[in-house]
N, C-alpha and C positions, 0 to 999 in steps of 0.2 A: 877065185874069190878069197882064197885062204892066204893069210900072211900079209905082210906089208910090202912096201916098195923095196926093190932090191937095193936102192940107194937111200935106205931109211935114215942112216946116220947123217948123210948130207942134207936130206930133206929136213930133218930135225933142226939142224943149225940154221938153215935158211928160213924155215917156218917160224921158229920161235924168236928169230931176230926181228920178225915183222909183227909180233904180238903187240896189240895196242891195249895196255892196261889203262882203261879210261878213267878210273877213279870216280865214275858217276854213280856207282852203287856201293854202299858200305857192305863189307863182308862180315856180317854179324851172325851169331848163332841162330837168331830168329829168322834169318833169310835163307831159305833152301837154295841149293845150287842146281843150275839147269844148263845142260849142253844143248845148243841149238845148231842144226846143220842144214844148210840149203846150198844148192848148186847153181842157182841163178842169182845174180846180184839183187839184194832186197831193197836197194835204193840206187838211183832215184826210182820213184814208183811210176813206171811207164808201161806196165803190163799187169795182167790179172794175178800172176804168180807173185810178183813183188808187192802188189797191193795187199794180198792176204798175209804174206810173211811179215811185212813191215808193220802192219797194224796189230797183228797178234803179238809180235814181239814187244811192241810199244806198251800194250796193255799188260802182258805177262811180267814185264820188267818192274811193275809196281810191287810185285810180291816175290820175285825170284832174282837171284844174282846170276846173270846169264853170261856164259861164254859162247860166242858165236863163231862158228867156222862157216865161211861163205865165200863164194866167188866175189872178187872185188869189182866195184863199178868201173866203167870205162874212164870216168873222170877221176883222177887221183888228186890227193892233197886236200880234199874238202873235209870239213869237220864231220865226224860220225854223228848222224842225226838220231841215234837211239841211245837211251841210257843203259849201256851194257857194262858189265864188270870188265870184260875184255873182248876184243875182236881179233880173230885170226884170219887174215885174207889168204885164200888158197887158189892159185891159178890152175884151173883145170883145162885140159885140152880135148877138143873134140866137138862134133856137131850134135845138137840135141842134148844139152846137159840136164834136162829134166827127164831123160830116158836113160836109166842106169846101164842098160846093155849097149848103149851107143858110144860110151867113152871108157877110157882106162880108169878102173876103180881103185887101183893100188895107191896112188897118192892120197886119195880121200881116206881110204882105210888107214893108212899110216898116220895121217893127221889126227884122225879120231883116236887111234890108239895112244898117241903121244898126249893128247889133251886129257884123255881119261886118266892116264898115269900121273900127269902133272897136277891136275886140278881136282880129280876124284869127284866128279859131279854126281849128284844123287838121282837125277832124272835126265831124260833126253827128249827133245822134240825134233823130229826129222821131217823135212819136206821132200816131196817127190823128186827123185834123182839121187838122193843120198841114202835111200833105204837099204841098198845092197851092202853097204858097209857093215850093217848089223847081222848079215847072214852068217851063221856059224860063229858068232861072237858072244859066247855066254858071259864074258866078263864085262861087256859094255853095260852101261846103266839102263835099267828098264825105262820104257817110255812110250811115246805116242808117235805114230807116223801119219802125217797129213798128206795124203795123196792128192788132195784138192779135187780131182775128178777121177773118173775111171778110164784109164788109158785103153784097156781092151774094148770098152764100149765106143770110145772115140775112134779107134782104128776100124771097128766094125762098121760104124756109120760112114766113115771115109771109104771103106771098101764098097759099100752099097752105092754111094753117090758117084764114085769115079767111073769113068768110061774107059780110060786107057788100060790095056791089059797089063802093062809093066807096073803101073802104079797100084793097080788092084792086087797083083801078085805080091808086091812088096808089103802092102798093108796086111794081106792075109797071112804072110809069114810072121809078121810082128805080132799079130793077135795072140798066137800061141805063146810066143816069148813073153809078152807082157802079162799074160794070164799066169804063167809060171812065176814071174817076179812078184805079182800081187799075192799069190798063194804063199810064197816064202816070206813076204812082208807080214802077212797075217800071223805066221808062226813066230816071227822074230820080235814082234812088239805086243805090248799088252792091249793096245787099242789101235784101230785103223780109223782114220777120219777122212771124210770127203764132204763136199759142199752141197750136193744135191741128192734127192731121194732116188732118182733113176740110177745115178752112179752107185749109190749104196746098194741097190737091189742086185746089180751085177757083182759088186764086190762081196756081198754076203753069199751069193751063189759060189763064187770062187773060194771064199773062206770056208764054206761048208765042206768043200772037197778035202780040206785038211783039218776038219773039226773045229774051225774058228769063225764060223759065220756070225756068231753073236758078238764078236769083237768089233764090228763095223758100226760107226756112229756118224750121223749127219750133223754137221755144224756149219750153218750157213755163213756167208760173208756178212760183214756189216757195212755201214756207210757213214760218212761224216756229214752231218746236216749243215748246209750253208747258213750263214747268219741271216736272220730274217726269213720271211716266207719265200723269197726268191732272191737270186743273186744278180738280177738285172731287169731291164724293162721288157715287157711283152711287146712283140711286134704288132703293128697296127693291122696287118692282114693275117688271115688264118694261116698259121705256120706249123708245119710238121717237122720233127727232127728225128734223125737216126744217127747215133753216135757209136764209136768203137774204133778199134785198131783196124785200119782199112787195107792192110795187106794180110790179114788173118783170114784163112780160107772160109770159115763159117760166116764171117762178117761180109766178105766179098760176095758170097752167094746171096746173103740176105739183102744186100744193097741192090744187086741186079734184080732180084725178085720184087723188091719194093719199086724200083724205078721203071721196070718194064711191064709189070702186071698190076700192082696195086695202085701206083700213082696215076696212071691214065684214067682210071675210074674216078678217083678223087678229083682230078683236075677237070674232068667233064662236068661234074656236079658243082664244083666250086672253082670257077675260072680264075678268081683272084688269089687262090691259095698258092703257097710256096712250100718247097721242101728243102731243108738244109741237111746235107750229109756231111758229118764232121768227124775228124779223127786223125790219128797218127798215120803217116806213111801211106797215103792212098796210092794204089797201083795206077798206071796210066789208063787202064780200062775204067777204073772208078772215076778218075778225073774227067774222063770223056763224058760221063753222065751229065756234066754241067751244060752240055749242048742241048739237052732235052728241055722242053718248055717248063719253066717254073722251078728248076732244080739248081741249087747252089751247092758247090762242094768246097768245104773249108778244110785245108790241109794243115795239120798240126796246130789247131786252135789253142792259144795259150791258156784259156780258162773254159773248160767244158760246161761249167755251171752257167756261164753267160749264154752259151749256145742253147742250153736247155731252157733257161728262163725266158729267152726270146720266143720260144715256141709256145703254141697253145696246147699241143698234144705231142707226145713222143711215141715212137713205135719200135718194136723189136720183132721183126718178121723172120725169126730164126727157123731154119729148116735142117740145120746140122749143128754139130758141136755138143759139148758136154759141160757139166758144171753150172754154177750160178751165173746168170747174166747180170754183171755189175751195171750195165747200162740201164737196166730196169730200176735197180735200187737208186742209182744216181738221179734218174728222172723223178722218181717218187720223192726223193729228198728235196728236189727243187720245186715241189708242189705241182708236178705235171702228171696227168693221167697217162697211162701207157696202154696202147693197143698192142697185143702180143699173140704169138702162137702158143699152143699148148707146150711145145718144147721149151720155150723161153720161161715157163713157169717153174722149171725144174729147180728144186731147192727153195722155193719161195711160197709163201702163203699170201694169196691175193687179199687186198682190203675187201671188207664186206660190200657186196653190190657191184664189184668190179668184174665179176665173172662174165658179164655181157661184153666186155672189151676184149675177150679172148676169141680169136677166129682161127678156124682150121684151114681156110683157103683165102685167096686174094679178094674175092668178092665180099666175104664176111668182114675181113679186116678193113677194106675200103669203106664199107657202110658204117662201121664203128667210128672211124675217123670223121666221116661226113656228118654223122649225128652229133659229134662233139663240136665240130666247126659251126654247125647251125644252132647250137645251144651253148654259147660261150659261158653263160652263168653256170650251167651244169658242169662244164669242163673245169671251171675254177673250183667249184664245190668238190668235185672228185679229186682234184689236185690237192686240196687241203686235207682231205681224208687220207690220201696216199702219204703225205708227209707225216701226219699223226701216226699212221700205221708203222712207218719206218722208225720213228722215234720210240715207239713202244716195243718193237720186236727185232729190229735189225741194227743194233749198235754193236760196235766192235767190243765194247766192254762185256756185253752179254755173250758174244761168241768166245771171248777169251776166258770168261768164267767157266764155261763148259769144258774147254781144253784144260784149264787149271784143275778141275775136279778129276778128269781122267789121269792127269799126271800124278796127282797125289795118291791115287789109288792104283798106280801102275804095277806095283808089286803086291800080289795077293797076300803074301805072308807079313806085310807091314801095314798096320793101321795108320790112319791119318795122324794120330796123336802118339805114334811110337817114338822110340829113342833116336830115330834117324833125324829128328829135328825139323820135320816138315810142317808140323803144326796143322791147324785146320784150314780147309779150303776157303777161298773167298765165296761170297754169296753166289749160288748157282743161278743161271738165267732160267726163265720159265721154259718148260718143255716145248711149248709151241714156238719158241724162238728159232727153232730149226726150220 
């Protein structure tokens, strides 16, 4: 991990020939400078990683002059959709670019070294995959690493859930590697951020092993409220929706659990009910669920808000995975109550009175859906409560305000009003916004 690429001079020429000085942010003394690094393209927003990075950058750009180093999107030539001071696209090679031990870190390390030297940023925010560039790099700017979720926990749950010996062995090996990287991240950054409390508990345990347990903070995702109470017309029949990326292992497992165990109980009690499973890139097995009675599978729906607004109730029957379930926030934002498992609540605060919609098994979840189908006025009321709850606690502005405060206090020997020109932080979000 030490040093830059052996072809650093060549990389410098190629890299800085591609720098986009956008001119969208004035470089004034009142605007502090921030280096942002992510290894997954932050746009277009087609996954949870890009959703978090894109929206936090958009909000932080109101107060910071941002230089972004990021993997470029697959579609080239489009206008940069963020108000950045400059954008440096960096092509990284390898599978699993959000796992820093799975790809060659030297080009990333060299790019950061050159950006630090050329632009002298005062702070840094680094998303999962880029954290190893800061290991043993005392001259890099202090800052925050946003791990989004806890990779050791994710691998552990995968190890428990998998049956194949080869897959279980691979996940077991990576648990130790990922824990060591998390510990080094805790030593290399002033703060470690993740989106859920269960993830934070694991990361705090890892951090305590290196005396940095208190550096872990929970900052949940936000959501954009659709215009109006809903983005489309409600279906005439009682309709349940499940949304998400449908080739992502935890969503695939949840869809099978829903279709094979929960849905038959609902369908028996409400024969006219319909289930819509919608999302990106459904596997052939997910598409085959449309053969079951009352189930529709929508592949790559252009507007998920329309799908959610058509439903009476949404569901998040998650049994694996880590981090915040954006599907829950999105359904709440569309004024839809959500029936969910305890795991799907990670990183979220339920609206008051919605605890009864949380079920630990298929029978409890089915009965919660049936109860809402039979009392549509109650479902509408709980949907309005959910939307109000999101507007109060889960905006991206609130989440970015908490990141902003951590960035401004990243160096213990510098106060927010010191000579480094950072000025005071934006108004912090309420503590319960996490």
